[in-house]
MARPANU-87580 format. One line per 3 residues: their letters; for each residue y, z, x of N, C-alpha, C. Coordinates in pm, 1 decimal. Atoms other than C-alpha are relative to their C-alpha. Last residue first. Layout:
A = Y Z X Y Z X Y Z X | ...
END
This chain:
VKS = 112.0 11.4 69.3 14553.3 -16111.8 -7804.2 61.5 55.8 -129.2 | 105.1 -131.0 54.2 14917.7 -16064.0 -7632.5 -73.4 -49.4 -85.7 | 125.5 53.0 120.8 15139.8 -16351.2 -7486.5 -102.4 113.1 14.4
EAA = 103.7 54.6 -132.8 15479.9 -16200.7 -7252.9 -142.0 36.7 -123.6 | 67.4 -141.9 12.4 15760.0 -16246.3 -7489.3 -121.4 -75.8 78.7 | -6.7 -42.5 -115.4 16007.3 -16572.7 -7396.4 -82.6 119.2 87.1
LNV = -1.0 109.2 -117.9 15922.5 -16836.4 -7663.5 -83.2 125.3 113.7 | -116.2 75.2 -35.6 15902.6 -16554.2 -7922.8 12.3 -50.7 109.9 | 52.6 24.1 -142.5 15623.5 -16427.8 -8143.1 126.0 -131.6 61.9
ERA = -113.2 107.8 -109.5 15712.8 -16305.5 -8460.1 -43.4 30.6 156.0 | -98.9 -51.2 -52.5 15442.9 -16000.6 -8621.8 97.8 -185.7 73.5 | -79.3 164.1 -139.1 15219.7 -16064.9 -8867.1 136.0 51.5 49.4
LGT = -149.2 2.6 -75.5 15022.4 -15780.8 -9047.7 41.5 -147.3 77.6 | -63.6 64.8 90.8 14687.8 -15848.1 -9236.3 112.7 7.5 19.6 | -98.8 -111.2 19.8 14506.0 -15554.0 -9002.8 62.0 -86.1 -131.4
NVD = 46.4 -116.7 -18.1 14229.9 -15758.4 -8916.4 50.6 88.5 -122.8 | 60.5 1.4 49.0 14360.7 -16122.9 -8993.0 -73.2 146.4 -48.1 | 137.3 -38.5 -38.9 14606.0 -16044.1 -8723.7 -97.6 19.8 -164.4
LWL = 98.4 -124.0 87.9 14885.3 -16278.1 -8816.3 -129.5 108.9 35.4 | 125.7 -74.4 -47.6 15113.6 -16390.8 -8545.5 -59.8 18.6 -114.0 | 81.4 -84.3 123.4 15418.6 -16608.6 -8708.8 -146.9 35.5 95.9
AVA = 182.3 -15.0 -26.6 15642.4 -16840.4 -8466.2 -32.6 98.8 -32.4 | 24.5 -117.3 -33.8 16034.9 -16960.0 -8607.8 -171.9 -14.5 13.0 | 134.6 -50.5 61.2 16189.9 -17245.1 -8624.3 -55.3 130.8 104.1
GET = -32.8 -106.5 80.8 16600.6 -17256.4 -8556.3 -155.7 20.0 -38.0 | -25.8 -170.1 -57.0 16594.1 -17467.8 -8267.7 -20.4 86.9 -140.6 | 81.5 -0.7 -103.2 16375.9 -17760.2 -8424.6 72.0 152.3 56.6
LEK = 196.3 -36.2 155.4 16508.8 -17712.1 -8818.0 -58.0 7.6 132.8 | -6.2 -169.1 96.1 16879.0 -17720.0 -8657.1 -131.7 21.1 -57.4 | -14.6 -96.0 -51.2 16802.9 -17989.0 -8406.8 19.2 91.8 -42.3
RIF = -141.8 -73.6 -39.7 16679.8 -18230.8 -8674.6 22.0 90.7 79.1 | -42.7 -166.3 103.0 16311.5 -18377.5 -8627.0 106.9 54.5 37.5 | -71.0 18.2 151.0 16304.3 -18675.5 -8469.4 3.1 70.1 -160.1
KCE = -181.5 50.5 17.0 16325.5 -18593.0 -8098.1 -10.5 -90.2 -171.7 | 57.2 110.3 95.2 16003.7 -18304.1 -8093.8 158.7 -98.1 -82.9 | -39.1 114.1 -102.7 16127.0 -18076.3 -7797.2 48.1 -103.2 -111.4
RLL = -168.7 17.2 -111.1 16210.3 -17806.1 -7976.2 -8.1 -118.5 52.6 | -113.2 36.8 114.4 15837.5 -17872.5 -8187.6 118.6 10.3 43.2 | 12.2 123.5 76.7 15645.4 -17876.1 -7889.8 97.3 -11.6 -88.7
QLD = -78.0 76.2 -170.9 15773.3 -17590.7 -7751.2 18.8 -125.3 -72.6 | -109.4 -56.8 89.7 15694.4 -17367.4 -8115.5 105.4 -128.1 163.0 | -43.6 148.3 132.0 15349.7 -17569.6 -8029.6 159.6 22.7 -64.1
AKL = 29.4 96.4 -46.1 15295.6 -17403.1 -7691.9 50.3 -115.7 -106.5 | -98.8 56.2 -72.5 15426.5 -17090.2 -7798.5 -18.6 -99.0 6.9 | -90.9 12.1 79.4 15138.2 -17085.0 -8067.2 177.4 -45.1 37.9
ERD = 11.5 109.7 57.7 14881.5 -17171.9 -7800.0 134.3 -48.6 -83.8 | -1.7 186.2 -80.7 14957.9 -16945.6 -7600.9 11.2 -84.8 -36.6 | -132.4 132.8 47.5 14955.6 -16679.1 -7892.1 60.0 -98.0 119.4
EDR = -176.0 -68.8 6.2 14621.2 -16553.0 -7843.5 109.0 -83.9 -36.9 | -11.3 -174.4 79.8 14237.9 -16587.9 -7955.8 112.2 45.8 35.2 | 0.5 -97.0 -63.3 14220.1 -16942.1 -7693.7 67.0 77.9 -162.1
RIA = -56.8 -68.4 -53.2 14237.6 -17292.0 -7907.9 -29.2 150.9 76.1 | 70.7 -62.0 -56.0 14072.9 -17588.1 -8031.4 107.2 117.8 119.0 | -50.7 -136.6 69.4 14309.0 -17790.7 -8251.0 -36.7 135.1 51.9
SHQ = 113.0 -7.3 107.7 14337.6 -18053.7 -7992.6 -18.3 132.5 -25.9 | -48.7 -48.3 110.4 14634.9 -18180.0 -7850.4 -82.6 40.8 -125.3 | -110.7 -74.3 -66.7 14531.6 -18187.9 -7475.9 49.2 59.9 -132.8
VVD = -10.9 -174.0 -38.7 14224.9 -18285.8 -7614.7 76.0 51.4 53.3 | 41.3 -75.2 110.9 14306.2 -18611.8 -7791.4 -8.7 139.1 40.5 | -109.8 -54.5 130.4 14556.0 -18711.1 -7518.2 -75.2 107.2 -99.9
ELE = -47.6 -78.7 -108.8 14249.0 -18665.9 -7217.2 107.6 46.2 -171.3 | 78.3 -143.7 47.1 14037.8 -18884.1 -7452.2 42.6 141.1 51.3 | 19.6 -4.0 225.0 14293.5 -19190.0 -7527.7 -79.3 192.9 31.8
LSS = -128.3 -37.4 22.6 14391.4 -19180.3 -7118.0 -54.0 64.9 -124.3 | -78.6 -148.7 -94.0 14018.5 -19188.0 -7018.2 125.1 79.6 -67.2 | -41.6 -21.4 -170.1 13984.5 -19476.9 -7215.1 -31.0 153.3 55.0
LEP = -63.0 -62.9 -111.1 13768.6 -19372.7 -7543.6 25.6 -50.5 150.1 | -87.6 143.8 -53.1 13525.8 -19661.6 -7607.0 91.3 29.3 -5.3 | 12.0 62.2 -124.5 13248.7 -19424.3 -7585.0 103.0 -95.8 56.1
CNA = -96.5 142.9 39.7 13338.7 -19220.7 -7928.6 -21.7 -71.0 146.0 | -3.9 121.0 117.7 13033.5 -18994.1 -8007.6 117.4 -107.2 33.1 | 117.8 43.8 52.9 12943.7 -18864.6 -7653.6 10.6 -105.7 -122.7
KLD = 81.3 92.6 -5.3 13274.1 -18881.7 -7524.9 -143.3 -55.0 -46.2 | -54.8 117.1 7.2 13403.1 -18664.0 -7761.8 -60.1 -130.6 99.4 | 46.8 104.1 119.0 13145.1 -18468.8 -7768.5 65.8 -111.8 -11.2
HRF = 164.2 61.2 15.4 13216.2 -18343.0 -7413.9 -41.3 -85.7 -95.9 | -13.9 91.7 -61.7 13560.4 -18321.6 -7462.8 -147.9 -72.0 18.4 | -100.6 86.4 89.7 13551.1 -18049.1 -7747.7 -66.8 -186.5 89.6
QDI = 91.4 33.4 113.8 13256.8 -17877.3 -7530.9 67.1 -153.3 -88.3 | 97.8 35.6 -105.5 13513.1 -17857.1 -7206.1 -122.6 -96.1 -84.1 | -21.8 95.7 -103.7 13799.9 -17746.6 -7397.6 -107.0 -120.1 -2.2
TGH = -125.8 -11.9 -108.9 13587.6 -17491.5 -7614.0 61.2 -109.3 18.9 | 123.6 111.4 -136.1 13450.1 -17348.2 -7926.0 55.8 -44.3 100.9 | 113.9 -3.4 -41.4 13493.1 -17044.7 -8115.5 -38.1 -182.2 -10.8
TSG = 13.5 -135.8 -90.1 13854.3 -16990.4 -8109.7 -119.2 6.4 25.3 | -19.3 86.6 -65.1 13886.1 -17296.4 -8369.3 25.2 81.4 133.5 | 93.7 46.9 27.6 13760.9 -17062.5 -8641.0 49.4 -130.0 161.9
CNS = 41.4 102.6 36.5 14035.6 -16813.4 -8565.9 -107.7 -95.8 -2.7 | 117.3 -14.6 -12.6 13995.7 -16462.4 -8467.5 -63.1 -181.2 -117.5 | 159.1 -44.1 -75.9 14305.6 -16393.1 -8487.5 -58.2 -51.3 -35.2
HHM = 97.8 -138.8 58.4 14603.5 -16601.9 -8680.3 -103.2 5.7 142.6 | 118.5 -29.8 2.3 14877.5 -16919.0 -8642.9 -81.6 157.4 8.1 | 76.9 -120.0 -67.1 15166.7 -16940.2 -8767.4 -141.3 -22.6 -6.8
IVV = 131.5 26.9 -29.6 15469.7 -17198.6 -8771.5 -61.3 181.7 10.0 | 39.7 -211.4 -72.3 15798.4 -17098.9 -8924.8 -220.1 -133.7 -3.6 | 132.5 82.7 -52.2 16009.0 -17448.6 -9013.8 -36.0 124.7 67.3
QEL = 73.2 -107.6 -171.7 16332.5 -17319.6 -9149.5 -111.1 -113.9 -52.4 | -92.2 -73.9 -84.6 16647.9 -17553.0 -9344.5 -84.1 140.2 102.7 | 81.4 -160.7 -51.6 16437.4 -17839.7 -9507.4 131.2 53.8 75.4
NFV = -104.4 -121.1 -51.1 16662.2 -18089.3 -9714.6 20.1 85.3 46.3 | -50.7 -167.0 68.1 16407.2 -18172.8 -9946.4 106.5 66.5 39.4 | 48.1 -26.4 102.8 16314.4 -18566.4 -9901.2 31.3 97.8 -111.7
SDL = -136.5 96.4 46.6 16449.5 -18638.8 -9547.7 -42.9 -9.1 -122.4 | -129.4 -17.4 -58.2 16286.3 -18312.1 -9432.2 104.4 -98.6 -58.6 | -88.7 -84.6 72.1 16001.9 -18359.4 -9615.1 186.3 23.6 17.4
SAI = 10.1 59.7 191.7 15932.0 -18644.2 -9467.7 29.6 108.8 -83.3 | -103.7 58.0 13.0 16009.1 -18468.1 -9077.3 13.2 -111.7 -151.7 | -113.0 -125.6 -52.3 15783.0 -18145.0 -9128.8 146.1 -159.5 -12.9
DNL = -47.9 -75.1 117.6 15527.1 -18417.1 -9225.9 62.8 59.9 -19.8 | -86.9 107.4 135.4 15592.3 -18671.2 -8942.3 19.8 65.6 -110.5 | -181.5 79.9 -20.3 15550.6 -18341.8 -8699.8 48.7 -69.4 -110.0
APK = -156.8 -47.6 141.4 15260.8 -18176.0 -8888.5 92.2 -86.3 -18.2 | 0.6 40.5 72.8 14970.2 -18282.9 -8645.9 51.9 -29.7 -165.6 | -11.6 165.1 -61.1 15146.9 -18199.1 -8361.2 -18.0 -67.5 -111.7
IRG = -166.9 63.5 -7.5 15240.6 -17821.5 -8473.9 -11.6 -149.1 -42.9 | -11.0 36.4 -82.6 14875.8 -17671.3 -8495.7 168.4 -97.2 -68.9 | -110.7 -36.8 12.3 14768.0 -17469.4 -8763.5 67.6 -71.3 71.3
SMN = -84.3 -66.3 -83.8 14421.2 -17386.0 -8610.7 162.3 22.4 -27.7 | 38.2 -83.3 -86.5 14258.2 -17664.9 -8809.2 41.7 66.3 97.3 | 114.8 51.4 -73.8 14504.5 -17793.1 -9074.2 -32.9 112.1 144.5
TLC = 108.6 -76.5 -44.3 14742.1 -17678.4 -9357.0 -59.0 -80.6 84.1 | 19.0 36.2 -24.8 15126.8 -17758.4 -9450.8 -142.5 52.9 71.3 | 59.5 -42.7 -124.7 15303.0 -17509.2 -9662.2 -93.3 -151.3 -0.2
FAE = 131.8 111.5 28.7 15590.2 -17596.6 -9874.6 -124.1 70.4 93.1 | 23.8 58.7 -106.1 15784.7 -17302.1 -9980.8 -74.4 -102.8 29.0 | -75.2 -115.3 -40.0 15945.5 -17039.1 -10257.7 4.6 -124.2 171.0
MPK = -150.8 89.7 -78.3 15835.0 -17279.2 -10516.3 52.2 59.8 113.6 | -23.2 204.7 47.2 15621.4 -17060.9 -10659.3 88.1 -55.7 17.7 | 43.0 -15.2 96.6 15636.6 -16640.0 -10413.9 -6.4 -222.5 -25.0
LAL = -84.4 80.6 21.6 15549.0 -16584.5 -10110.9 22.2 -38.7 -140.2 | -23.7 -101.5 229.3 15331.8 -16219.0 -10085.3 130.2 -169.6 40.6 | -158.2 -24.0 -16.5 15367.8 -16358.5 -9645.0 42.9 26.8 -142.6
VDH = -50.5 -103.7 -102.6 14950.7 -16330.5 -9649.4 125.5 87.7 13.1 | -7.9 -151.1 27.5 14923.8 -16467.7 -10000.3 -11.0 115.4 85.0 | -39.9 -40.7 97.8 15088.4 -16769.3 -9987.4 -10.1 105.0 -31.3
PVA = -123.7 -64.1 17.5 15054.3 -16809.7 -9653.0 47.4 92.8 -120.1 | -104.5 112.0 135.8 14693.1 -16868.1 -9665.5 153.7 50.6 -28.4 | -196.0 -5.5 -18.8 14552.0 -16667.7 -9341.9 52.9 -117.4 -85.2
RPD = -30.5 -99.5 -18.0 14216.7 -16591.1 -9461.2 159.3 33.3 11.5 | -49.7 -69.9 94.8 14105.5 -16907.1 -9632.1 53.8 189.8 11.2 | 139.8 -88.7 12.6 14105.5 -17084.2 -9293.8 89.7 120.0 -105.3
MCS = 113.9 0.9 140.2 14323.1 -17395.3 -9303.3 -64.3 117.2 -85.0 | 136.5 -32.9 -20.4 14558.8 -17276.5 -9020.3 -30.8 6.0 -178.2 | 98.9 -92.5 12.9 14934.8 -17288.8 -9116.3 -98.5 -81.4 64.4
VIV = 130.1 48.7 -52.2 15279.6 -17420.8 -9087.3 -132.1 81.5 31.1 | 20.4 -107.8 -100.2 15527.8 -17323.5 -9319.0 -170.7 -70.0 21.9 | 115.9 93.5 -26.8 15806.3 -17593.8 -9466.8 -63.3 144.4 129.5
VKP = 119.5 -54.2 -134.5 16070.9 -17348.8 -9542.4 -74.2 -69.3 -16.9 | -47.0 61.4 -190.8 16373.6 -17507.6 -9782.3 -55.5 7.5 91.5 | 71.7 -118.9 -101.3 16196.3 -17493.5 -10154.4 69.3 -98.1 174.8
SNA = 152.8 -21.9 -49.7 16358.6 -17730.6 -10366.4 -23.4 137.7 84.7 | 56.0 -43.4 76.0 16697.4 -17744.1 -10556.5 -187.0 72.8 22.6 | -75.2 -149.2 -2.1 16942.5 -17937.2 -10358.1 -153.0 118.1 -15.8
KID = -2.0 6.3 -129.0 16719.2 -18254.9 -10257.6 72.5 149.0 48.3 | 81.5 -59.1 -119.6 16540.6 -18189.2 -10581.7 60.9 39.9 143.8 | -20.2 2.2 -113.8 16838.2 -18168.3 -10844.8 -94.7 8.2 101.2
GGF = -97.8 221.6 27.8 16792.9 -18291.2 -11221.1 -16.5 18.3 126.1 | -139.2 -17.1 104.6 16684.2 -17849.4 -11240.6 57.8 -167.2 42.7 | -83.1 -50.8 -78.9 16414.2 -17854.8 -10935.1 131.8 -17.9 -67.0
IAA = 36.9 -134.5 -58.9 16122.8 -17843.8 -11214.3 80.5 103.5 92.3 | -19.7 -108.4 119.9 16276.9 -18118.6 -11429.8 -8.9 148.2 58.8 | -158.7 0.6 42.3 16316.3 -18327.8 -11137.9 32.9 78.2 -53.3
LPP = -97.7 -33.2 -129.2 15957.4 -18313.6 -11047.0 159.7 49.8 -60.8 | -14.1 40.3 -192.7 15798.3 -18373.0 -11336.1 152.9 23.5 84.0 | -141.2 55.3 2.5 15703.5 -18075.0 -11606.5 42.8 -144.6 124.0
FAK = -148.3 -46.6 -39.6 15359.9 -17938.2 -11531.3 67.1 -61.9 -4.1 | -40.4 108.1 -17.0 15023.0 -17982.3 -11753.6 159.0 91.0 65.7 | -53.5 5.4 112.3 14818.1 -17646.8 -11830.0 126.4 -97.4 103.1
HAT = -95.5 104.5 -83.7 14514.1 -17661.5 -11672.4 100.1 -26.7 -90.0 | -118.5 -93.1 -102.4 14270.4 -17398.9 -11746.5 64.7 -70.5 35.3 | -0.8 -159.7 -23.2 13974.4 -17511.0 -11963.9 130.4 53.6 -19.9
TAY = 23.1 -23.2 103.3 13980.4 -17872.1 -12015.7 3.9 184.8 -76.7 | -123.1 -38.8 34.2 14137.4 -17906.9 -11669.1 2.9 -3.7 -209.1 | -155.9 -57.6 3.6 13926.8 -17701.4 -11534.1 137.2 -79.7 -78.8
NRN = 17.9 -112.4 41.6 13571.8 -17806.1 -11681.3 143.9 66.3 31.7 | -29.7 1.4 158.8 13655.5 -18123.7 -11641.1 2.2 74.8 -47.7 | -229.1 82.8 59.5 13772.0 -18044.2 -11263.2 -28.7 -24.7 -123.5
REL = -131.7 -112.8 5.9 13423.2 -17856.2 -11212.4 70.4 -35.9 -49.5 | 63.6 -119.2 173.6 13208.3 -18124.7 -11353.9 99.9 97.9 13.8 | -108.3 52.0 114.2 13411.6 -18337.0 -11065.2 -31.6 97.2 -159.0
VDE = -117.9 -23.8 -5.5 13303.5 -18111.0 -10794.8 116.7 -97.9 -109.7 | -59.4 -123.5 5.6 12944.0 -18133.9 -10897.4 141.4 73.4 -8.0 | 57.1 -17.1 161.3 12897.5 -18471.2 -10923.9 78.3 118.8 -35.1
VSF = -58.5 38.6 90.4 13087.2 -18474.7 -10576.7 -8.1 5.0 -196.9 | 0.5 171.1 119.3 12830.4 -18290.2 -10450.3 119.2 -44.9 -52.8 | -103.9 -2.9 52.9 12846.3 -18036.9 -10120.0 -30.6 -144.7 -53.8
PTQ = -37.7 110.7 -55.0 12544.2 -17926.7 -9972.0 121.6 -38.7 -142.1 | 92.5 117.9 127.1 12483.3 -17574.7 -10077.8 89.2 -109.4 35.4 | -102.7 70.6 50.7 12598.6 -17359.0 -9725.9 -90.6 -106.2 -101.8
AM = 20.3 241.7 17.0 12360.8 -17182.5 -9613.7 52.7 11.9 -96.0 | -26.4 27.1 70.8 12448.8 -16756.9 -9520.1 -6.4 -151.9 -59.9
END
């Protein structure tokens, strides 16, 4: 199926249509949270893939304002660490959830191909810089091994509160069945 080229003009036209036909103005954030943002805001942040088959609000049946959701390619934790620390400072988080899923687009590439492309596209990168990017790439296998690695990376993070890192939870979503399961660091990796 061919993709239609992205058009800023088309998107802005659709936005104007949305603004005039569907948009409802939101009250200020303080009003939404009863005047006390830190006390009454969501206390959970979910880090997940941007894949539309794995949207946390849908697959976990979240209620509006029940959780903050940070998405990136593959749902990897490293790109989300600064956001988690910032959210915690503003909203006083109580729980971090990392969710990966089966048949992720990131599993359709290889680390070797990624390394090759980086070398070709960014020849100014030193070997050390290149390997740092490769090591924390979103490209992964279709199993929960990287999910465990992300949970471990979060637990070792020095700039996020210990209570958050130690209580973090990892979930694996099977996009074929729609079922999620908890993944523990000690458990054997599964597909």
